[in-house]
C-alpha positions in Angstrom: 36.0 14.4 67.1 36.5 15.2 70.8 39.9 15.5 72.6 38.4 13.7 75.6 38.8 9.9 75.9 36.2 8.6 73.4 33.1 6.8 74.4 32.4 6.0 70.8 34.9 4.5 68.3 34.0 4.9 64.7 35.5 2.2 62.5 34.6 3.6 59.1 36.7 5.6 56.6 37.2 9.1 58.0 35.7 12.0 56.0 34.7 15.5 56.7 31.1 14.6 55.8 31.0 11.7 58.3 32.6 13.9 61.0 30.0 16.6 60.5 27.2 14.0 60.6 28.4 12.4 63.8 29.0 15.7 65.6 25.5 16.9 64.6 23.8 13.6 65.7 25.7 13.1 68.9 26.4 16.5 70.4 28.5 16.2 73.5 29.5 12.6 73.0 33.3 12.2 72.8 34.3 10.0 69.9 37.1 9.2 67.5 37.8 7.5 64.2 39.6 4.2 64.6 42.1 5.3 61.9 42.9 8.5 63.7 43.4 7.1 67.2 45.5 4.5 69.0 44.3 1.5 71.0 45.8 3.0 74.1 43.1 5.6 74.0 40.2 3.1 73.8 39.9 2.0 77.4 36.7 4.1 77.9 35.0 3.2 74.6 31.5 1.9 75.3 30.2 1.8 71.7 31.7 0.8 68.4 30.3 1.9 65.0 31.6 -0.8 62.7 31.6 -0.6 58.9 32.6 -3.6 56.8 34.1 -6.4 58.8 34.8 -8.5 55.7 38.5 -9.3 55.4 39.5 -7.7 58.6 42.1 -9.4 60.6 42.5 -9.5 64.4 43.2 -5.7 64.5 40.0 -4.9 66.3 38.8 -7.2 69.2 36.9 -6.9 72.4 40.2 -7.3 74.3 41.2 -3.8 73.0 37.9 -2.4 74.2 37.5 -3.4 77.8 34.5 -1.1 78.4 32.6 -2.0 75.3 28.9 -2.6 75.7 27.3 -2.1 72.2 28.3 -2.5 68.6 26.3 -0.8 65.9 26.9 -2.1 62.4 26.8 0.3 59.5 25.4 -2.5 57.2 22.2 -4.4 57.7 23.4 -8.0 57.4 25.4 -9.6 60.2 26.3 -12.9 58.7 30.0 -13.2 59.0 30.2 -10.8 61.9 33.0 -11.8 64.3 30.7 -12.4 67.3 33.5 -14.4 69.0 35.6 -11.3 69.2 32.9 -9.4 71.1 31.6 -11.7 73.8 28.5 -11.0 75.9 27.5 -8.8 77.5 28.4 -6.8 74.4 25.2 -6.4 72.2 25.2 -6.1 68.5 22.7 -4.3 66.2 22.4 -4.2 62.4 21.6 -1.0 60.5 18.1 -2.1 59.6 16.6 0.1 56.9 19.8 2.1 56.3 20.1 0.9 52.7 16.4 -0.2 52.2 15.4 2.2 49.4 18.5 1.5 47.3 18.2 -2.3 47.7 14.5 -2.2 46.9 15.2 -0.1 43.7 17.7 -2.8 42.6 15.2 -5.5 43.3 12.7 -3.8 41.0 15.4 -3.4 38.3 16.2 -7.1 38.5 12.5 -8.1 38.5 11.9 -6.0 35.4 15.1 -7.2 33.6 14.2 -10.8 34.1 10.5 -10.3 33.3 11.2 -8.5 30.1 14.1 -10.9 29.3 16.8 -8.2 28.8 19.4 -10.9 28.3 17.8 -12.0 25.0 16.9 -8.4 24.1 20.5 -7.3 24.4 21.7 -10.2 22.3 19.1 -9.3 19.6 20.3 -5.7 19.5 23.9 -6.7 19.3 23.2 -9.0 16.3 20.8 -6.5 14.6 17.8 -8.7 15.0 14.3 -7.2 15.4 12.0 -10.2 15.7 10.7 -12.4 17.1 10.5 -10.4 20.3 11.8 -11.8 23.6 9.5 -13.9 25.8 8.3 -10.9 27.9 6.1 -10.8 31.0 4.6 -8.0 32.9 4.5 -6.9 36.5 1.0 -5.6 36.0 -1.3 -7.6 38.2 1.4 -10.1 39.0 1.5 -11.9 42.4 4.7 -11.2 44.3 5.8 -13.1 47.4 8.3 -11.1 49.6 10.3 -13.4 51.8 11.5 -11.3 54.7 9.1 -8.4 54.9 11.1 -5.9 56.9 12.4 -2.5 55.9 13.6 -3.6 52.5 10.5 -5.8 51.9 8.3 -2.8 52.7 10.2 -0.6 50.2 9.9 -3.3 47.5 6.1 -3.5 48.2 5.7 0.2 47.8 7.4 0.0 44.3 5.2 -2.9 43.3 1.9 -1.4 44.2 1.7 1.0 41.2 1.8 -2.1 39.0 -1.3 -3.4 40.7 0.7 -6.3 42.0 -0.9 -8.8 44.5 1.4 -9.0 47.6 2.1 -12.0 49.7 4.4 -11.5 52.7 6.6 -13.6 55.1 7.8 -12.1 58.3 9.0 -13.6 61.6 5.7 -13.8 63.3 3.1 -13.8 60.6 1.7 -10.5 61.8 -0.5 -9.2 59.0 1.2 -6.7 56.7 -0.9 -3.7 55.4 -1.6 -4.2 51.7 -0.6 -7.9 51.7 -3.3 -10.4 50.8 -1.7 -13.1 52.9 1.1 -12.9 55.6 2.7 -16.1 56.9 5.4 -16.7 59.6 8.9 -17.5 58.6 8.5 -21.3 59.1 5.6 -21.4 56.6 7.1 -19.5 53.7 7.0 -22.5 51.4 3.2 -22.3 51.4 3.3 -19.1 49.3 5.7 -20.3 46.6 3.2 -22.0 44.3 1.1 -18.8 44.1 3.8 -16.3 43.2 4.8 -15.0 39.8 7.7 -13.2 41.5 9.6 -14.3 44.6 11.7 -11.7 46.3 14.3 -13.2 48.7 15.2 -10.5 51.3 15.8 -12.7 54.3 19.0 -12.4 56.4 21.5 -15.2 56.2 21.2 -17.1 59.5 21.6 -20.7 60.7 17.9 -21.3 59.8 17.8 -19.6 56.4 21.1 -20.9 55.0 20.3 -23.1 52.0 16.5 -23.0 52.7 15.7 -22.4 49.1 16.5 -25.8 47.6 15.2 -28.4 45.2 11.9 -28.9 47.1 11.2 -25.2 47.2 12.0 -24.7 43.5 9.7 -27.6 42.6 6.9 -25.8 44.4 7.4 -22.6 42.3 5.7 -21.9 39.0 7.4 -22.9 35.8 7.4 -19.2 34.8 8.3 -17.7 38.2 11.0 -15.2 38.7 13.3 -15.4 41.8 14.9 -12.1 42.7 17.6 -12.3 45.4 18.8 -9.0 47.0 19.3 -10.6 50.5 22.1 -13.2 50.6 23.1 -15.7 48.0 23.7 -18.5 50.6 20.0 -18.7 51.5 19.8 -20.5 48.1 21.3 -23.9 47.4 23.4 -23.1 44.3 23.4 -26.7 42.9 19.6 -26.8 43.2 19.2 -23.4 41.5 21.6 -24.2 38.7 19.9 -27.5 37.9 16.5 -26.0 38.1 17.4 -23.2 35.7 18.9 -25.6 33.2 15.9 -28.0 33.5 13.2 -25.2 33.4 14.2 -22.6 30.7 11.0 -20.6 31.4 12.1 -20.2 35.1 14.2 -17.1 35.7 16.5 -15.9 38.5 17.9 -12.5 39.1 20.6 -11.9 41.7 22.5 -8.9 43.1 24.3 -11.2 45.7 26.9 -14.0 45.2 28.1 -17.0 47.1 31.7 -15.9 46.9 32.3 -12.2 47.4 35.8 -10.9 48.0 35.3 -7.1 48.3 39.0 -6.5 49.0 40.1 -8.2 45.8 37.0 -7.0 43.9 36.0 -10.5 42.8 32.8 -12.4 42.9 31.9 -15.9 42.0 30.0 -19.1 42.8 30.3 -22.8 42.5 28.5 -23.0 39.1 28.7 -20.9 35.9 25.4 -19.1 36.4 26.4 -16.2 34.1 26.4 -18.6 31.1 22.7 -19.4 31.5 20.3 -17.3 29.4 17.6 -17.3 32.2 20.0 -16.0 34.9 20.2 -12.2 35.3 22.6 -10.5 37.6 24.4 -7.4 39.0 27.6 -7.4 41.0 26.2 -6.7 44.6 26.0 -3.0 43.8 22.5 -2.1 45.1 23.9 0.2 47.7 27.1 1.2 45.8 26.0 4.7 44.9 26.9 8.1 46.3 23.5 8.8 47.9 23.5 5.5 49.9 26.4 6.0 52.4 25.2 9.3 54.0 21.7 7.9 54.5 23.1 4.7 56.0 25.3 6.6 58.4 22.4 8.8 59.4 20.3 5.7 60.1 23.0 4.2 62.2 23.5 7.4 64.2 19.8 7.4 65.1 20.2 4.1 66.9 23.5 5.3 68.5 21.7 8.4 69.8 19.2 6.1 71.6 22.1 4.5 73.4 23.6 7.8 74.5 20.2 8.9 75.7 20.1 5.8 77.9 17.4 4.2 75.7 17.6 0.7 74.5 18.9 0.5 70.9 16.7 -1.1 68.3 17.5 -4.1 66.1 19.8 -5.9 68.6 20.3 -9.4 67.2 20.0 -12.8 68.8 23.5 -14.2 68.6 22.1 -17.8 68.5 20.7 -17.1 65.1 24.2 -16.7 63.7 26.3 -18.9 66.0 26.2 -22.6 66.4 25.5 -23.8 70.0 28.5 -24.5 72.1 29.2 -28.2 72.4 27.9 -29.8 75.6 30.7 -30.9 77.9 31.1 -34.7 78.0 
């Protein structure tokens, strides 16, 4: 941390490890931790490195940072980001790829748990029952559709290839993906659903993706498909999923994300009792909650911040219109 007025304000939990990483990545850039400085010293801050914004009050707003030009998120997703507090011309970027290996690993864990029916297997072990075996499936030679083939999608694909899986991909533009047998643009993702044994939902939560996996989409999926969601729960219509799981016992869903997540209180939930269903498999949004994840994510964010301080355009700047509703037209 520099004694000069900071150009960078770091709104993450202070630590010696983070301090060393920032100093090494941004030599000569004056910066300060939010928790160790006062708003009176922020007048020259151009860049904000922001950790979790869930549950924050109005303690950090653009009005306190009159020179602010760029916000770098520590996390990938920007749904719920307080764009209204940081009006244009402030630009905002997510930390794309920062947590990708860890989220992809969790996606594979969930895919295997659902495919091998670990819910039933655990119950059998608890009751001392050996047979009949659970209704197990294999990833060997399976067809996997990856909805949202970005950094996380690519990491998922790399973990599926050793199984000999056939890959189908969806990205923004439909630009062909190496190793994928078909690649479609985002607005045509439904065309891949009937062909997939596994559907990996990795898309960000935006105005267009919210609730986009609903009854019509589930009806297009195979009776024995497995839906793995490591993106955002709200891209899925919960009522449609709950009804589909109950009506189609051979269909399985495996989630690491939830419709109601209160990180401050440590609670998760949803509008339906998914955890009571034998064909629903879940973990408590913990894909990146391991010691190795945070240093890697910070290093990734610092790479983008270094671009800014070298007067290069940062990567992964988001289009605000994807997250904000259009302003009403004056009457």
